[in-house]
N, C-alpha and C positions, 0 to 999 in steps of 0.2 A: 569144218575144223578152221581155225583162222590162218588167214596169208599170211600171216608174220608169225607163226609156228617157229620157233628157234631150231634152228638143228642142234645147237648145242648150248647147254648152261652149266656153267661150273659154281659148285656148292661151297661155300665158308661160313664160319661162323661170323667172321668180322673182316675190317680192313687193319689189323694190326701190321706193324713193321716186323713182319716176318718171312720166313723163306717160303713158306706154303703159300702166303698169298701174293709175295712178288711172282713165284711161277704161276700163279692162277692170271694173274695180270698179263704174264707175257706169254701164257696159251691162249687166253681171250683174244689179244691183238693177233697172232699168228691165225688163228683160226679163223677172224672176221678179216685179215689179210687174204686168206685164201678163198674167199669167197660165202664160209660159213655163217649164217644168221646165227649171231652169239651174243649171249646174256651172262650177267651174275646174280645169282640170289647169294643175300647174307643174313642171318640172323638180325646183327647188326649193324646198320649202315653208317658206321664211324670206324674211326683211326688213323694216324698218319698218312696212309697211302690210297687215303681216299681221293684226295688230287691226283695221283698217278693213275687211275683207272683210264685205259684208252680211250680216245675219241670214239664215239658212235657207239660204245658198247653200255647198253643200259642195264641199270642196276636195279633190282628188284629186291625188297624185304620183307621181314615181316612186320613193318609199323613201328618198328623201335628203333630208333637212331641214336639213342643218347651211348654211352662210354658201356664197356662191355662190364656184365658182371662181376662180383668177387670170385662166385661159383659159377662158373662159364659152364660146366655141364648141366646143372641145372636150370639154367638161363635159357641154353638150348633146348633143353627137353619142354620147356615152356614155348618153344616156336615148333614145336612139331607141326601142328594143323596148320599153322601157316605154311610150311615148308608141304606140306600133302595138300594143299587147297591149289598152292603154285603148280604144284607137277601135276595135278588134276588138269588146272586150268588153261595152263599155257602148253602142256605136254609137250617137253623139248624131246626132240629122237633122240639123244645122248644127255642124260643127266650124269655130269662128273662129280662126284665126290673130291673135292681137291686137296684133301688130306684127309690121314689119320683120326683126326678129331672130327671130321662129319662123316665117318663111313657108317657107324651104329645110326646116328641119326636120319642118315638118308633113307637106309634099309628101311628103320619105322615108317619113316613118311612114306615111303613109296607104296608099304603095306597098307596103311591107312588110308592112304589116296584110291586104294583098289587094285595097286601095279596097273596103271592106267596102259591101257592097251597103246603099242606103236612108242611106248619112251621105255627106253634101254638104259639099266642105272649101272654107271661105271665108277669104280673107285681108283684113287691114285693111293699108293700104300708109300707113305711119305717118311715114315718113322720104322724102327725096331719093334718087333711082335711085344704084344704083352707083357709077356713074362719078363722079359729084360727091365723096361723101367719097375716094374714093380721088385724084381732082385735089388736093382739100385736104391728105391726107397727104403729096402729093409737093411741095406746094407751087407747083405748076404745072397749066395745062388739059393734059388727056391729048392725044395726038397723035390725028388721026382715025382711023387703022387700028386703035390701042390703043383707044378709045371705042367703036369698034364692035364689037369684041370682046366688051368690058367688058357693051356693052348687049345683046348676044347672050345671053353668058352668064347674063345678069342676068334676063333676059327666061324663062329656063328654069323661075325659082322660080315663076311666076306660072303655069305651064305647065296645072299640074293643076289650077288652082283654079274652080270652076263660078261664084263671084264673088270680084270685088275691089273695096273702096270705098276709095276715097282720100280723105285728108282737108282735100283743097286743088284747086281747078282745075287748079292750075299743075301740081300733081304728078300729077294724072288725065291731063294733054296728055302730060306726059312719058310714062308707062306707056303708051298708045296709039300716040305718037309715036315714042319712041327703043326701047321695049321689044317693040313689037306685038302689047301685050294688046287683045283684042278688045274693041271700044267696046261689042258689046252683051252683056257681061261687066262691064262698069266701071258704077259707081255712084261719085258725088262726096257725101259727106258732110263739112260743114266742122265742124271743131273746134267746142264751145260753152263756156260760162263761165255758172256757175250766180253772177249778179252778186247775189242778196240775201245768198247765205252769203259770200261775198267780202267783202261791204260789213258784215256782224255781224260776222265775224270782224276784219277791218281796225279795227273799233273796241276791241278790246280793248287793255288798258293796255300799254304797252310803257317798261320801266325800262333806259334804255341812254343813257351819258352822250352821244353823238353827236348826239341827237336834242332835246337840250336846249335852250330858248329861248336865242338868242344865238350857235348854233353853227354852222359852215360849214355850205354845202350837202352833203350825204349825198345819193350817186350808190349805187343798189342794183341788184343783179343777182343772178340765181338759177339753178341748174342744177347738175347733176353737174359735177364736177371731170374734164374731159376732153378729148380733143383738140378732137370736135366742138363743145363749145362755147367754147373756146377763149379763154381769161379772160385769157390772156397780153396777146392786143392789147387788150383793153377797158383792162387796167394801163397799156399804154403810153399809150392813147390819154388816159387821166385824167392821165398826167404829162404829156403835151403840153398838155391843158385848162387845168393847174392854174399853167401859165406867166401866164396872163393874169386868172384866178381862182382863188381858195383853192376846193377840194373832197376829200372823202373817198369811198373806196369801199368798200363791204357786201357780201360776196358770201355769199349763202346755198347751201350743199350739200356734201354731201360728193363722195369719190373715193378714189385709190388714195393711199399716202401720199406716192409718187413723183411724182404731180401737184401734192400739195401743197407738197412741198418746191420743187418748180420753180417754182410761181407764188411763194411765198414769195421765192426767191431772185430774180425778175425784179422784185420789189417793193422788196428790198434796193438791187439792183442802179441803180433808180431813186430811190432817196432815199426811199421811200413807206413804208419800214417801218411810221411812226407813223400812214399815213395811208389805209394798205390793210388789212381784217381778212377774213381768209376764216372765217366765222362757223359754219362745219358745217351741217350739217341741222336744219330748225326747219319742225313740225308748222304754223305759222301763220306763213308768210310775209308775208302780205297787212296785219301790223300795221306790218311795215316799208315795205314799199309805197306804202302808205295815209301815211305820213311823211316817204318820201324826196322829194325836188327833182327824183329825173329816177328813171327805171328806164333801162339801158339793156343792150343785149346784142350779143354779139360772136361769135354763132355762124356756123360755116362751113356749116351746111347743118342744115334741118329739114323735117317734113314739114308741120306747120302748129305755129307755137310757142303751145303752149298758156298758157305764163308771161307770153307779150306779153297776149294777151287778159285773165289774171287781173289782170296792173299796170293795164291802162285799168280793169276795173271795180273796182278798187281807188283809181283816182283819179290815179294816176302818169304824168306826162308819161314819151315813151318817144322814146331814140333806139337806133338798131338798124343792124346790117349786114344790106343787103337780102339776105340768101342764098337759095338754092332750099330749100326753094320755101314759099310762103303767105304770106310777113313783108309783101309789098307788097300782096296781096290785103286784109288788114289795115288796114295803115297808109295806102297810099295814099287811100282818101276822106277820110281827117279833114285831108290837107294841113299840117298843123302839125307832124306829128311826124316829123323827118327819117330818111332811112334811106341807106345808101352801099353801096358794091360792097363784099363782103368781102376783108379784108386792106388797105384802104386806112384805114390808122390816123390818119393826119392827116385825113382825111375824118370819120372817127368822133369826133376830138377836136373839131372843128369842127362836126360837128352836136350834141356835147353843149353846146359852148359857145351854140349860136344857141336850144337851147331852154331852156336855164337861162335865158337874157336875156327871154323873153318871161313873161306869165303863165302859171302852173300850170295854171288853168282846170278842175278837177278833176272839176267836175259835166258840164261837158260830155264828159269822155274817159267819165265813167262812165254817161250817157246814151247815148253812143256803144255802150258793150260789152253795152249791151241787144238791139242789133241781132243779137247772138251768144248769145243763152239756151240754156244747155243743153239744157234742157227741149226744146225744137223738134231739136235733135242727137239726144236721145235716142230723140225719137218718131219720127226718121227712121229710124233705126237697126229701132227694133221693128216697125215698119210694114213694112220689108224682111223681117226674120226672118218674121212672120206670112203675108205674101203668099206666101213659099218655102213655109213649112209648110202650106198649103191644100191641100186632094186635087186631083189634077189633073181638071178636067171628063171626064164620061164621054164616049167617042166618040158 
């Protein structure tokens, strides 16, 4: 066995600017700092976060380093043998799928590798179960029989994992209740936020005309331009809210050109072309959040929304769709940050107006975010890893 065999390998598709990748990099850094030999494996060694890989963490990949393919799933399928070869050759003690997008691929590759002895396959469940996004794409709930079939198939994704870590209690309950994941193999470790880092970055200068003194309120949102993030509903909600109070909407995040064009068309159709901006990816979104009158999110599903925690840490009030999963767990204890059911555009508009009418109260929100300190989240993961790596007691 190679002396440099990793204790932990984190598996992801690429290094895009996403919550899954950011969390994978944070986990890698924490595990390495705790003395665990840690690696990353990616199908595509490309993305805006490539430069943020922690020092000393080796990135291994399928050999393809270009941009992600349009059909990510098909591209990932083409990397299965490369991942299987990696698992068989490097034999990490723990191979952790960093998010839902990798769970099935990791499971198949593990089987193709012959379930290498001494390799423990783990999954980080980062998003709602499959029935939720399918219903969102259809625009209506799945019929009961269809939901049962989808849940049964989705459950197979987790069948081969020795441990599954859910990022919210609600998601953990869905995994055990709907997908049949054995509760003895499940851990719940909520997402965390580095409040000090967010506040430090939030204090950076911001030169943007919308944030000058005397301008109308700015609503900020952030995330990948995608069906999941559902920014079209947010644009519609802002249009309705503007019937009662002036406001602008700034959306931070990249995505396919087709999605950008569709969102721009929605804004034009509502007469908001001068009041909605798709600002693209920004390495420091916190300076926008800290100066925003409101942070709003209209996601149709999540696992646990990192960006909501980051907005609170920046002192931004929040109005949100109460999508599965985890949004309620974060916002309910505050009582002041309204959330409504997904696709309720009128309700989201009312939530925006209600929150804009109240004091911003940024200090209280920042103090609340302290309860989700990233250091505690990372410590929980490292404790799971180290406990699993301890030699079994002699019989």
